[in-house]
N, C-alpha and C positions, 0 to 999 in steps of 0.2 A: 386378737393379734393382727397387726398390719404386715402381711408378708411382702407387700410391695417394697418395703424398705430393706429387705434382705438381699444382699449382693451375692449372687451365685456365679462362680467363674469356673472355667475349665470343664473337662469331661463332656458328657452328653448334653449338658444344659447350656453350653456355650453356642447357642443357635437361636434362630427366630422363634423357636418353640418355647423359649424360656418361660414366658408367662403361663402358658398352658401347663408346663411341668410344675411350676410352683403352685398353681391352683390345685392340681391333682395331689401334690404332696400335702397341701393344706387340708384337703378333704380327708386324706388317709389318716391324718393326725386327730380327727374328731373321735372322741372316745364313745364307746357304747353303741355304735351304729354298725350294723352288719354290712358286709360287702354287697350282699344281695340287694339291700335297700339302695345303695349307691347306684348299682346297675339299673334298678327300676327307675330311679329318678332321672338318670342321664339318658337312658334309652327309650323308656316308654313315655315319659313326660317332657322330654326335650329340654330339661333344665340344664343349662350349661355349667361346666365346672367353675367358670369365673363367677357366675351369678351366685352359685351355691357357696363358693369360698368367700365371697364378699358379704354373705348374709342377706342378699337382696331378694331372696325368694320368700314371700309371705306364707304364713300358715295356710294350708289348704288340704284337700283330700290326699294329695301326693306328699306334701311336706307338713308334717304334724307340728304341734307346739313343742313336742319333745325334741324333734329334730332341730327346730329353730333354736331351741335352748342349747342343744349340743353344739351347734355351730359357733356359739360364743365361748365354748370351753375347749378350744383346740389345745392339744398337748404341745406347748411351745418347746419344751425340752426335747421331745422326740423330733420335732421339726428341725431344730437347730443341730442336733446330733446327726441327722441325716444329711443336712447341708454340709456340715463339717466333714463327714466321711466322704461325701461326693467330691469336695474340693481338694482332698488330699492327693489325688492322682488322676491323670487323664484316663486311667484304666478303670476308674470307678464311674458307674453309670446308674442313673435312676431312670427306669423305663415304666412310664404310666400306661394304664390300660388303653388309652387313646393313641398311643404312639405306634408308628409303623414298625418300630423295632420290637414291639411286643409279640411273642410267639403266637402265630395264628391258631394252632391247635389248642393252646391253653385258653384262648378266648371262648372255647366251647364249654369250658367248665362253668357250671352255674355259679359257683362261689369263687371265680377267678380273682386273684389278688388285684387290688386297685393299682398297686405299684410293685415293681420288682427292683431289687438291688443286684446289679450285675458287676462282677469284676472280671475284666479280660476282654475277649473278642466278641462284640455284639453280634457279628454276622453269624456266629455259631447258633444263635437262637432260631435261625431260619433254615438250618440244615435239616436234612432228613435224619431223624433221630430214632435210635432203637434203645430202649432201656434194658439194662442188664442188672439183675438184683439177685440176692441170695443170702445165705447164712453168714453171720459174723464169725461163726465157729466152723467154717468149712474145712473139709479134708484137704490134704495136699493135692489129691486128684481134682477136686472141685476148683481149687484156686488155679491150677494149671489150665483146666478147661475154660474157665472164665477169661483168663489172660489171652489164651490162644484164640478163642472165638472173637473177643474184642479186637484183637490185632487184625484178624482177617476181615472182619466186617468193616473196620476203619479203612483197610486197604481197598475194599470194594466201594468206598465213597460214603459210607454211613458214619454218623457221629454217635458215639456211645454215651448215653446219659445214665448216671447212677448217683448214689447218695453219699459218697466219700467215707462210708463206714469201713471198719476193718472187715476182713474176709473177702467175700465175692466182690463187693463194691470196689474196694481198693485194687483188686486184681484186674477188674474191668477197666478202670482208669489207667492203670499201668500198661495194659496191653494196647490201648488206643492212643495214649498221649504221644508216643513216638511217631505216629503217623500224622504229622502236620497238626498236632494238637486237637485231633478230632474227638474231643470228649467234653462233656458238661457235668459238673458236680453240683447237684441241687442239695443244699445243706439245711440242717435243722437248727441253725444258729443265725445270729446277725452276720452281716457281711464283714465285720471286723474281727470275728472269732472263728478259728478253725477247730473243728472237733471231729475225730479225736486229735489230740496234740501231736501224736506220732505221725499224722498225715500232713503236718505243716509243710514239709519239703515237697510232698506230692502235690499239695494245693498250689504251691509256688511254681512247680514244674508245669502244671496244667495251664496256668496263666501265661507263663513265659513261652510255652510252646504253641500258643495260639488258641487254647481252649477257654472255657469260661466257668466261673463260679456264680451260682444263682441262688437267691433266697428271697422270701417274702417277709422275713422277720427284720425288725428294726435293729440298728446298730446297738450294741451292748447286750443283746439277748444271748444268753448262754444256752447250753443244751438242757432241755427239759423233756420229760416223757411226752407231753402233749404236742411238742413241736414236730416229732417225727412222723406221726400220721399225716400232718399237714404237708410235710415235705414229700411223703410218698404219693399223695394225690397229685402233686405237681409233676412228679416223675412220670406217673401214668398218663397224665393229660398232655404233656409236651411231646410224647413220642408216638411213632406209628405202631410200635409193637413192644411187648415186654418179654424178655428172655429170662427164665428162672433157672439158676444153677445152684442146686442144693438148698433145701429149706424144710423146716418142720411144718406140719399141718397148721399148728397154732403159731403163726409168726407174722410179723409185719410184711414179710415178703409176699405171703399169700394174699394179704390185704391189698397190696399194690397190684398183684396180678388180677384179683377180682375187680378192683376199680377199673383197670384197663379193659377187662372183658365187658363190664357194664357200660363203658363208653364206646363199645363197638370196635375196640382195637384188638389186633392179633395177640395171642399169648402163646409162647413157646416154652417147652420144658425139656430139660436134659435128663434122661433116665439114669438110674444108677443101680448099685447093688441093693438087693432086697434086705441085706444085712446091715445096711447103713441107715440109721434113723434120719440122717440129714437128707435122704432122698424121698422120704415119705410124702413130703409136700409136692414134689415134682410128679410123683406117681398119681397122687390125688388129682392134680391139675389135668393130667393126661386122661384120667377116667372121666373128668368133667368136660372134656372136649378140647383141651389145649393140644397144640400140634407137638408131637414127639420129634425132637431133633437130635442128630448125632454129629452134624458137621455144619459148617458155614453155608454150604450150598443149599441145605434144607431151608434155612431162613430166607436166603435171597430168592429162591424159587417161590416160596409161599407169598413173599411180598411183591413178586414180579419185578424185582430189581436185578438188572444185569450189569455187573461191573465191567469197567473198561478192560481191554485185552490184557494190559500189564497186571492189573489187580486180579483178574480172573486166573492168570498164570500163577500168581503167588498162592492163591487159594488152592489151585489144582496141585501145584508142586508140593505144598504142605501136606495135603491129604494123601497124595501118592507116596511121598517118601515115608510118611507115617505108616501107611499100610504095608509097604514093602519091608520096612525094617522089622515090623512086628511079625510078619509072616515068615521071614527067612531066618530070624535069630532064634535058635533053639532055647537058649537060656532065658531070654527076655519073654519068650512065649510061656515060660513056666511061672511068671509072676502075674498075679491077678490085679484087678483094679481095686480090690479090697485087700486087707492085710494077708500076706503070704509069708510063712515062716521060712527061715533059711533051710531047715530040714526038708520041708516040702519042695522048695525050689531045687535042692540037691537031688532029691528022689525023682522028680519029674525030668530034670535035664540029664540025669545019668552022668554027671560030671563030678570030679573030685571037689570036696568042700573048699580047698584052697583056691581052686580055679573059679568056683562060684563066687567066693567072697571078693576076689580080685576083679572079676567082671562086674559084679554089682557096684563096686566102688567107681569103676569107669562109667557105668551107666548113670550113676548118681551125679557125677561131674558133668555129664552130657545132658542132664535134665530128663532122662528117660524113666528113672525110678526115684523113689524117695524112701529113705530109712525112717520108719515109724516104730513106736512101741509094738513089739511082737514080730517084727520082720520088715518087709518091704511092700510097697504098692507101686503099681505101674502108673506112669503119668502119660497122658496123651501127648505125643511129641509135638514140639513147636515147629 
């Protein structure tokens, strides 16, 4: 395939780096060759992308007959689909490994993608990022915790990176998207597909508010089981630390946390009720050495990140108001973070049932409690 004849316009390729970008895209379209091999060729043997893409490197110890043969079998459909996606919008970017826009922390990954597909704000890739991950089937309390922590961390100047999944991921994105779009969604699909579909509006909001969508998968790739471990390793690699909010011991969330720990990144875990199976993973991580956190300040202090005065005041006020309201309200103090029946709340508060029910309704409207099967649970205040 002669990629020199392909016209690429708009987006991140409309620059002096156009040839380098097309060379990298060409190489990424070669079938059956691992990313690690490409890195070996380009870094250890000083073989240029252009020379490899043009098939000018003869068979040698570095470039085998198999590789030379593969260079002649570039997936032209994949190449053209990528170019077509790129040209659809100025918000569509192809970011090769050699680009300055490529996330610096991600380059430390041994099998870092040769090329990234990014929709949205490229500058987000160089923000100080913290991953927030957890169960797709999180409790009301877990969802509230993730959204609150994400909002406050974003207020403190950090960008929240997650996987756009239902549950904790979605809450983390929602909590941070309103703070100048300080969120990145790393997906397990191609850049032209949003999964799950229910998060289509959330994905649109992330981009419109100044955030970014990132994937290493080609256009047209739908959700497959094997895609999500690949996504998880990117989340762990791109971020300074990983925060886990509710997870089972056997879960993709703990795989992400372990990947982060193996890369020398900080891992934080939010503790929970011993009666909640969704907190088993967090408690396991804490036993393994993850830092136990109960508020945003715990994370900022561990990372030695100090927010500006305005952001610090937001965090302080949020934690202060939450503590005061819980300490001074007799009825609210009767509700646990796990399920508490109306009978138990009535018995603890010593209030009439009618008053208890009326107050619980008001608390639910204010986002302080949530009605669940069997009673109510207390939510950590926003």
